[in-house]
C-alpha positions as CSV (number, residue, x, y, z in Angstrom):
1,X,-102.4,128.6,75.6
2,X,-104.9,126.0,76.7
3,X,-106.9,126.8,79.7
4,X,-108.3,124.1,82.0
5,X,-110.2,126.4,84.3
6,X,-110.9,124.9,87.7
7,X,-110.7,121.2,86.6
8,X,-107.8,120.5,89.0
9,X,-110.3,121.1,91.8
10,X,-112.2,117.8,91.2
11,X,-109.2,115.4,91.8
12,X,-108.4,117.3,95.0
13,X,-112.1,117.0,96.1
14,X,-112.0,113.2,95.3
15,X,-108.8,112.9,97.5
16,X,-110.6,114.6,100.4
17,X,-113.7,112.4,100.0
18,X,-111.6,109.2,99.9
19,X,-109.5,110.2,102.9
20,X,-112.6,110.8,104.9
21,X,-113.9,107.5,103.6
22,X,-110.9,105.7,105.0
23,X,-111.3,107.3,108.4
24,X,-115.0,106.7,108.6
25,X,-114.9,103.0,107.7
26,X,-111.8,101.8,109.5
27,X,-113.0,98.3,110.0
28,X,-114.4,97.6,106.5
29,X,-111.5,96.5,104.3
30,X,-113.3,96.6,101.0
31,X,-114.4,100.2,101.5
32,X,-110.8,101.1,102.5
33,X,-109.4,99.4,99.4
34,X,-111.9,101.3,97.2
35,X,-110.9,104.6,98.9
36,X,-107.2,103.9,98.3
37,X,-107.9,103.2,94.7
38,X,-109.9,106.4,94.5
39,X,-106.9,108.3,95.9
40,X,-104.6,106.8,93.3
41,X,-107.0,107.4,90.4
42,X,-107.6,111.0,91.4
43,X,-103.8,111.6,91.6
44,X,-103.4,110.1,88.2
45,X,-106.2,112.3,86.9
46,X,-104.4,115.3,88.4
47,X,-101.2,114.3,86.6
48,X,-103.2,114.1,83.3
49,X,-104.7,117.6,83.8
50,X,-101.4,119.1,84.6
51,X,-99.7,117.5,81.7
52,X,-102.3,118.9,79.3
53,X,-102.0,122.3,80.9
54,X,-98.2,122.3,80.6
55,X,-98.0,120.5,77.2
56,X,-95.8,117.9,78.8
57,X,-96.5,114.2,78.2
58,X,-94.6,113.1,81.2
59,X,-97.7,113.4,83.5
60,X,-99.6,111.0,81.3
61,X,-96.7,108.5,81.5
62,X,-96.8,108.8,85.3
63,X,-100.6,108.3,85.2
64,X,-100.1,105.0,83.4
65,X,-97.5,103.9,86.0
66,X,-100.0,104.8,88.8
67,X,-102.6,102.6,87.1
68,X,-100.3,99.7,87.3
69,X,-99.6,100.4,91.0
70,X,-103.3,100.6,91.7
71,X,-103.9,97.3,90.1
72,X,-101.2,95.7,92.1
73,X,-102.5,97.2,95.3
74,X,-106.0,96.0,94.6
75,X,-104.8,92.5,93.9
76,X,-102.7,92.3,97.1
77,X,-105.5,93.8,99.2
78,X,-108.1,91.4,97.9
79,X,-105.8,88.5,98.4
80,X,-105.2,89.5,102.0
81,X,-109.0,89.9,102.5
82,X,-109.6,86.4,101.1
83,X,-106.9,84.9,103.4
84,X,-108.4,86.7,106.4
85,X,-111.9,85.4,105.5
86,X,-110.8,81.9,105.0
87,X,-108.9,81.7,108.3
88,X,-111.5,83.3,110.4
89,X,-114.6,81.7,108.9
90,X,-116.7,84.8,109.7
91,X,-119.0,86.5,107.3
92,X,-118.4,90.2,107.6
93,X,-115.3,92.3,107.5
94,X,-116.2,93.9,110.9
95,X,-115.9,90.5,112.6
96,X,-112.7,89.6,110.8
97,X,-110.7,92.5,112.2
98,X,-111.8,92.1,115.8
């Protein structure tokens, strides 16, 4: 059987790093969107690892679905950021949310 070793440790580490990134930069929307994307990509990477480990292609199909969800989330988030910027007229994201 195919052994992956400790490769499932890395997506879990990426999830922990991105969750702390969300809490550290609460007022910076761009960093929060990047951290959310990092969470989604690390979950899809975990799905891929587990599908290789179990010889089941369903995890890879879920990973492709998560990529589509991440793209939609990024488009909506950046659209909201542009609307907030245009309505407030301020230059930084810290000033937009205050």
